[in-house]
N, C-alpha and C positions, 0 to 999 in steps of 0.2 A: 513449584511456582504457580502452575495453573489452578491448583486447589485454593490458592490465595486470592484469585480473582473474585471479587465480592459484589454480588448484585445490589446489595444495599448501598455500597459506595458508588456504583454506577448510577443508581437512582439519586443519591445525594448530589453528585456532580451535575446531572442533568437539571435537577430542580434549582440548584444554585445558579446555573447559567440562565435559566428561564427567569429567575428573580430580578435580573438586571433590566427587565422590561423589553427593551429593544437592543439587539446587537447588530443592527444595520451598520455596515462599514462606515457610513457617513454620520452616524449618530455621535452623541457627545463623548469626548475622549478625556474630559477632566472631572466630570461629576463622579464622586466616589461610590455612588449607589446605582446609577442608571446609565446605560449606554455601553458601547463597545469598549471604551477605555476602562470602565470599572471591571468588565469581564476579563479584559487583557491582564489587568493588574492582579486580579484574583487567581487566574490560571498561573501566572508567573510565581505568585506567592506559594501556591500549592506545589508547583514543580520544585521550588527552592526547598520546601520542607522535605520532599522526597530526596533531593540531592544531599541534604544534611545527613542522611542515613547511609550514604554510598562510600564513605571513607575517602572522599575526594575524587572518586572516579566519574561522578556526574557533575556537569556544570549546566547552568541555565542562562540563556540569553533571550532578550526580547529583540529578535533579529529575523530577517533583515528589516529595518525600519527606514522607510523612505517616504517622500512626499509625492503622491500621485496627483498630477494635474488633471483637470476634467478630460475624461475619455470614456466614450460609450455611456454606460449608466452611472459612472462616477461624475457627478454634475458640479462638484466643487472641489477645491484643493483638499486632499484627504491624506493623512498619514496612515500608511499600511504597515502594521506590525505583526510579525510572527513570533510566537513563543516557542522556543526550542530547547528541550533538555537533551543533552548529549552524554551518553554513557560510553566512556572511552574504552576501546578494546584493549585487552591485556597483552596480547602477543601480535596482533595484526591491526593496529589502530587505524591505519590508512584505508582499510576496507570498510565500507559504510553501508548500513541498511536503514531505511527511513520508514516510520509509521506515522500516519497523519489523520487529522480530522480538521474541519474548518469551523471556527468559532463565531463567524459572522452569521446573521440570520436575515430573513426578509419576509414581507407580506406580499399581497397581490401586486402592488407596484414596487418594483425593485428600487425606485428612487425615494420611496416613503421612509424617511429615517426618524419620524416622530412617533408614529403609532406603535403600540405594543407588538412585538414580533418575537414570540416565545422561542421558536427554533429548537424545540425539544428533540425531535427526530432528525431534523435537517438543520444543523448537524451537531446538536449537543451530544447525540449518541456517539458520533465518531470521535469527538473530543474526549468523551468519557473513556472510550477504548484506549486512546493514546495515553491519557493521564493515568488510568489504572495500571496499564502495562509499565509505565515509568515508575510508579510507586513500587510495584512488585519486583521489578528487575533492578532497581537501584541498589539493592543489597547483594547483588550477584555480580560476577565478573565475566562477561563474555569475551571471547577471543577477538572478535571484530567489534567495531563501533556501531552503536544503535542510536539513532536520533528520533526523539519523540516530539512531534510537531503539532501545534495548534496554529493554523494559518488563517489569515483574514482575506477579505476581498474576493472570496470565491463567487458569491452570487452576482457580483458586478462584472466578472470576467476573469476569474482565476488569477487575480493580481498578486496575491501573497505567494502562492505556490510558484508562479512564473518567476518572481524575483528570487525565491529560494533556489529553485532548480537551476536558473541561469547563473546564480552566484556560485553554486557548487561546481557547475560545468566550467565557469571561468577560472576556478581554482584548480581545475583538473582533478577534482575529487573522484575517487573510485567508488561510486555508488553502484552496488551490484544488485540492489533490489529495493523497490519502494512499494509499500502497501497503503493504499488510500481507503479510508473508511468514511462513507458519506451516505447517510440515510440507512442506518443499521439498528434502528430503535424499535421496530415493530414487526411482529410475526403475523399480524392480522390484515387480510386483504379488504378491499372496499365492499365485498359481498359478505363479510363476516367470517369467512373461512380462515383457518390458521395453518401455518406451516412453520412451526417453531424450531425445527431441527435442520433447516436448509438455509444456505446463504449463497447468493449469486456472487461470482467473481468474474468481472469483465476483463478479457485479455485480448489486446490488439494483436493482429497477425503481422503484417508487414510493417516494420518500424518506420515512423515518420521521417527519420533522418536519411533514409536510403534514397539515392538518386535513381534515375531511370535505368542506368546501366547496372546498378546493384540489384534493383528489383528484377530486371531481366535475368540476371545471373541466378537469383533466388528461384524464380519461376522455372528456369531451365532445368534445375535439379530437383524440382518438386519440394522446395523448402518453405512454401508459403505458410505452413503450419508449424514451423520450427524456428521462429524468431526467439531471441533471448526473452522476450515478454512471455511467449507461450511456454518456454522452458521454466520460467519462474512460476507460471500458473500450474504446470504439471507438478512441480516440486511441492507447492502448497497443498494441492489435492492429495499427494502421496503422504505427506507428514501430518496433515491437519484434519483429515476425515477419519475419525476414529473415536474410541470410547473415552479418550481423555477430553476431547472437545465436545463430544456428543452431537457433532454436527456433520452434515454432508456438504462439501464445498462443490457447488455447481459451476463448472468452468464454462463461461459463455464466450463464444468466439466473436466478440465485438469489442471495439474500444470502450463503448459505453452504451446506454440506452439510446433509442432513436432520437437524433437531433439534440442530444444532451451531452454534457461533459463534466469532468471533475478534475480535482487537483493532481491526479496521476498523469494527465495529458502533458503538462509542461515538462515533467520529468522524461516522458517518452520523447518529446520534441528535442530534448537536450541529450538524447542518446542513452538514457537509463531505462532498464527494465522496470515497468511499473504496472500494477493492477488496481482495480477498484472493487471494493466490497459494497453491496447494496442488498437490502432485505428482499426476500423472494417475490413479494406482491405489494406494490406501493398503493397507498390510499391517498389520492391526490386532493381529497378534501382536507388533508392534514399536512400539506406542505405548500409553500408559496401562496398562502391564503390569509386574508384579513380574518381576525378572530370575530366570529359572528354566528348567530343561529338563524337558519333559513328553513322554514317549514318544519321546525322541530329537529333539524339536523345541525349538529355542531361542526363548524368549520374552524380551522386553525391548528397550528402545530403545537399541541398542548401535551404536557407530561402524561396526562391521563390515558393517552393513546399508546404509550410506550410499554414495551415488555422488557423489563430490566433483566430478567433471567436470560432472555434471548440475547440481549446485548452483551451480557457476561460471556455467553458461549461464543459469540463473535470475537470477543476479546481473546478468548482462549485459542481460537483459530489463528488469529494474528500472532499471539504469543508463542505458540508451538512453532509456527513458521519462522518467526524472527530468531528465536533461540537456536533452532536447528540450522538456520543460515549462518548465524554469527559464530557458532561453535565448529562448524565444518570449515575445511579449507575453501578458498575462493573458487569460483567457476573456472575450469581450465581455460587458458588463453592460447591463442595461436593454433587452434585445432584445424587440421586440413585433411582431406582425403587424397591419397596418392592416385593420380590419374595419368601418370607418365606412360604406362603401358596398359593395354587391354588385358584384363584378367577377371576371372570369376570370384576372386578373393577381394577382400577390402582391407587396405592398409591405412591406418590412421596415425597421424603424427601431431604432437602438441608440445608446448613449452612446459618443462617440468617445474614444479613448485616445491621448494624445500619444506613447506608446511604440510605437504601431503605425504601420508604414509604409503599410499598406493592409489591405484586408479581402477575404475570399472568401465568397460565398454557396455553400453546399453543399446538395445535395438528393438524395433517393432515393425510389423507390417505397415506399409505406407498408409493404409486406411484405418489403422488403429489410433485412438486418441492418446494413449499413454504407453510408456515403455513396458514391454512384456517380458523381455529377456535381459539377463545380466551376466557378463563375463568378467570375472576378476582377472586383471592382467599384471598386478604387482606394481612396484615403484619403477616405472619405465616411462619413456616419452614417445613410444610408438608401439603399435600392436597390429597384427594381421589376423583378421577374422575370416574363417573359411565360409563366407557367405557373400553373394554378389551384392554390391552396392545398388544395383538396379532393382533389387527385390525387397529392400528394407531401408528404413531410416535408422541412422546410427547417431550415437552421441557418446561423449566421454564425461565422466564425473570423477571428481577427486574424493578420496576417502581419508579422513584424519585418523590419527592413532587412537582417538576416542571413539571411533566408529561412526561419527557424523559424516554425512555425505553431501556434497555440493549439488546444486542444480547441474544438469547436463549442458555441455556446449555442443553445438552442431557444426559439422565440418563442411566447409566449401572446398572446391578443388584447389590443389596447390599449383 
């Protein structure tokens, strides 16, 4: 599947999105050629063409669609619409993974919805990732469900992703991972240096949903670096930094860049593990800028500054992670560490999953960033490891009959 990811198609998607002139969230929604409405309808049409190859497994909806009244930099009543292609899982359809980019764009003034706003890198590139993965995966059948989303309203305050994430949460949807792609179109820094085989992945530590007592409990056992978000990040690094993707995934221990945010954050705020991919060195002359030339320097988010081969590799990073997640059993639930008696051994207990063929206990020294040791324990719901819980960080991951492995869960005391 990853060999099918096509840089030429990535380029064509980005150029088509740029051709709509502006995709500001408040721009025209009925003109067939210009504005965010034209972009929305084209994305939906493309997604429908992918769904037509899926044998009925993929459906496409322009959702959620709602009227946003003036709020923040939304200065007029504006319909916010997300385009979502859903590839239904074959054996575990209620378990969901999401990949997204935002199709709205902006210039220097976020409320300027009239002037050209190309949005090639920010975030035509992320939309191209989601769309190309939808095209490739439509003809395959994952075990779990994958949602490919192009969301709107990001630049004005994450409106589309907030509505999508809260809608999933209100439906008690079991979203076990969300991958947000925002500004993944260029490998060239503002000083002209290139870094074409590295992608940053921002991973929040303590979940936004935890209250003070839960945070205190997490800190008490040294689990600040072991949230479900960080476990998702570790999983992506493990499966996606390799010769298939030709990429190194750089796991950054922050929710996002300084004082900035993206569409993964509403998912985190609704209790879902989510990460953000962003190119390694941003060029700020090519994002959030009016298109202009100043002293011979071209400003504006134009296609000419994109590296389509780089974006294709980012798509492969996402694709390998998504497929590996969807084909594996779900992350183990109900994992706890037995602390009823003082002992130098470590006993872990969890809720068994019929879809799992077995389990592995993973562990690492507390100062290590990634799991270093693996102990297969079979199809059980508890295991004792002859190692002190005080000296190591433990996790448990499920293993499918196909060999695919879930992200690890981290134990709290029972």
